[in-house]
C-alpha positions as CSV (number, residue, x, y, z in Angstrom):
1,M,-33.1,41.4,82.3
2,T,-32.8,42.9,78.8
3,S,-29.8,44.9,77.9
4,I,-27.8,46.2,74.9
5,W,-24.3,45.2,74.0
6,I,-22.0,45.2,71.0
7,V,-21.7,41.9,69.2
8,R,-18.6,41.4,67.0
9,D,-18.4,39.7,63.6
10,Y,-14.7,39.1,63.7
11,E,-14.6,37.8,60.1
12,S,-16.0,41.2,58.8
13,C,-13.4,43.4,60.5
14,T,-10.9,44.8,58.0
15,G,-8.8,46.6,60.6
16,C,-9.8,50.1,59.3
17,R,-9.8,51.3,62.9
18,R,-12.6,53.8,62.3
19,C,-14.1,52.5,65.5
20,E,-11.0,53.5,67.5
21,L,-11.1,57.0,66.0
22,A,-14.8,57.5,66.6
23,C,-14.5,56.3,70.2
24,S,-11.6,58.5,71.1
25,L,-13.1,61.5,69.3
26,H,-16.3,61.0,71.2
27,H,-14.8,60.4,74.7
28,E,-11.5,62.3,74.5
29,G,-12.3,65.1,72.1
30,W,-9.6,64.2,69.6
31,F,-8.3,61.2,67.6
32,W,-6.4,59.3,70.2
33,P,-6.6,55.5,69.5
34,E,-4.5,54.7,72.5
35,A,-7.3,55.9,74.8
36,S,-10.1,54.3,72.8
37,R,-12.5,52.0,74.6
38,V,-12.5,49.7,71.6
39,R,-9.2,48.4,70.3
40,V,-8.3,46.6,67.1
41,F,-5.5,44.2,67.4
42,M,-3.5,42.5,64.6
43,P,-1.5,39.7,66.3
44,F,-0.9,38.0,63.0
45,P,-0.8,39.5,59.5
46,G,-4.2,39.6,57.9
47,V,-6.1,38.9,61.1
48,E,-7.8,41.9,62.7
49,V,-9.6,41.6,66.1
50,P,-11.9,44.3,67.5
51,H,-11.7,44.1,71.3
52,L,-14.1,45.7,73.7
53,C,-16.3,45.0,76.8
54,A,-18.9,42.3,76.4
55,Q,-20.9,43.3,79.5
56,C,-20.5,39.9,81.2
57,D,-23.5,38.7,83.1
58,D,-21.5,38.5,86.3
59,Y,-19.3,41.6,85.8
60,P,-16.0,40.3,87.3
61,C,-14.3,43.7,86.8
62,V,-16.9,45.4,89.0
63,E,-16.5,42.8,91.7
64,A,-12.7,43.1,91.6
65,C,-12.6,46.9,92.1
66,P,-11.4,47.6,95.6
67,T,-12.6,51.2,95.6
68,D,-16.1,50.6,94.1
69,A,-15.1,52.9,91.2
70,L,-16.9,50.6,88.8
71,T,-20.7,50.4,88.6
72,V,-23.2,49.0,86.1
73,D,-25.5,51.5,84.3
74,E,-29.1,50.6,85.0
75,N,-30.3,51.7,81.5
76,T,-27.5,50.3,79.3
77,T,-25.9,47.7,81.6
78,A,-22.5,49.1,80.6
79,V,-19.7,49.4,83.1
80,L,-19.2,52.9,84.2
81,V,-15.9,54.2,85.8
82,D,-16.0,56.8,88.5
83,Q,-12.7,58.6,87.7
84,E,-12.6,60.1,91.2
85,K,-12.7,56.8,92.9
86,C,-10.4,54.8,90.5
87,I,-6.9,54.4,91.8
88,G,-5.5,52.7,88.6
89,C,-4.7,49.5,90.4
90,S,-5.5,47.3,87.3
91,K,-7.5,44.7,89.3
92,C,-10.4,45.2,86.8
93,I,-8.1,44.2,84.0
94,G,-6.9,41.1,85.8
95,A,-10.4,40.0,86.6
96,C,-11.7,40.5,83.1
97,P,-11.7,37.2,81.1
98,G,-10.5,39.1,78.0
99,S,-8.3,41.7,79.7
100,V,-10.5,44.3,78.1
101,P,-10.2,47.4,80.4
102,I,-7.2,49.6,79.7
103,L,-5.6,52.3,81.8
104,N,-6.0,55.7,80.2
105,P,-2.5,56.7,78.9
106,E,-2.9,60.2,80.4
107,T,-4.7,59.7,83.7
108,G,-3.7,56.1,84.5
109,K,-7.3,55.4,85.4
110,A,-9.5,52.5,84.2
111,T,-11.2,52.9,80.8
112,I,-14.0,50.6,79.7
113,C,-16.7,50.9,77.0
114,D,-19.7,52.7,78.4
115,L,-21.8,52.1,75.2
116,C,-21.9,55.9,74.6
117,D,-25.2,56.1,76.7
118,G,-26.8,53.5,74.4
119,D,-25.8,54.9,71.0
120,P,-22.2,53.6,70.4
121,E,-20.1,55.7,68.0
122,C,-18.0,52.7,67.0
123,V,-21.1,50.8,65.8
124,K,-22.3,53.8,63.8
125,V,-19.0,54.2,61.9
126,C,-18.6,50.5,61.3
127,H,-22.1,50.4,59.8
128,E,-21.5,53.6,57.7
129,A,-18.5,51.8,56.2
130,R,-20.7,48.8,55.5
131,Y,-18.4,46.4,57.4
132,D,-20.9,45.7,60.2
133,A,-18.2,44.0,62.2
134,L,-19.7,45.7,65.3
135,R,-23.5,45.6,65.8
136,L,-25.6,46.8,68.6
137,V,-28.1,44.2,69.8
138,E,-30.7,44.1,72.5
139,E,-31.2,40.8,74.3
140,R,-31.4,39.1,77.7
141,M,-28.3,38.9,79.8
142,S,-26.5,35.6,79.0
143,K,-23.4,33.7,80.0
144,N,-22.7,33.4,76.3
145,R,-21.4,37.0,76.2
146,K,-18.2,35.7,77.8
147,L,-17.5,34.0,74.5
148,F,-16.8,37.5,73.2
149,S,-14.7,38.4,76.2
150,R,-11.6,36.5,75.2
151,H,-8.0,37.7,74.8
152,P,-7.5,39.0,71.2
153,I,-4.7,36.5,70.6
154,E,-7.0,33.6,71.3
155,V,-9.5,35.0,68.9
156,A,-6.8,35.7,66.3
157,R,-5.5,32.1,66.5
158,D,-9.0,30.8,65.6
159,L,-9.4,33.3,62.8
160,A,-6.0,32.6,61.3
161,V,-6.8,28.9,61.0
162,K,-10.2,29.6,59.6
163,F,-8.9,32.2,57.1
164,F,-5.7,30.5,56.0
165,G,-6.1,26.8,56.9
166,E,-2.8,25.0,57.3
167,K,-0.9,28.2,56.6
168,G,-2.8,29.8,59.4
169,E,-1.4,27.1,61.8
170,E,2.1,28.0,60.7
171,V,1.5,31.7,61.5
172,I,0.4,30.9,65.0
């Protein structure tokens, strides 16, 4: 099955957080990074990590949901959250290899990247800024996507060593 997803080039992320603003504006109607479906973490100085759903091939978050509030969009393969069914139990967060889903700060319900119906706002603003740390790609489903579904601290450790060598090891 062919699907779209957002691949990350971690080394190109500057931490501008335009992606968070574009996402929250699109979904929430105002700039509210805390409710953004893409988050940028800076666990160590100088290391920025964009963090969002990788649309794993086996969707552990969907399987973990006790109320069937999570489904997979047939067109985009993004995880969709039925806010009426979601009870905010966090089981989707625990099941996700990267702990990607968040609970919306206002509603307490699960929030996951829905790929903006196939035209992600975060990708557009990242490209407009010429960073291209987030790129939309179309490809077959693959177990390799889970490589992008890692906790941001794990990713940041790898980047710190790559960016700063021995000094990076001291930071982590």
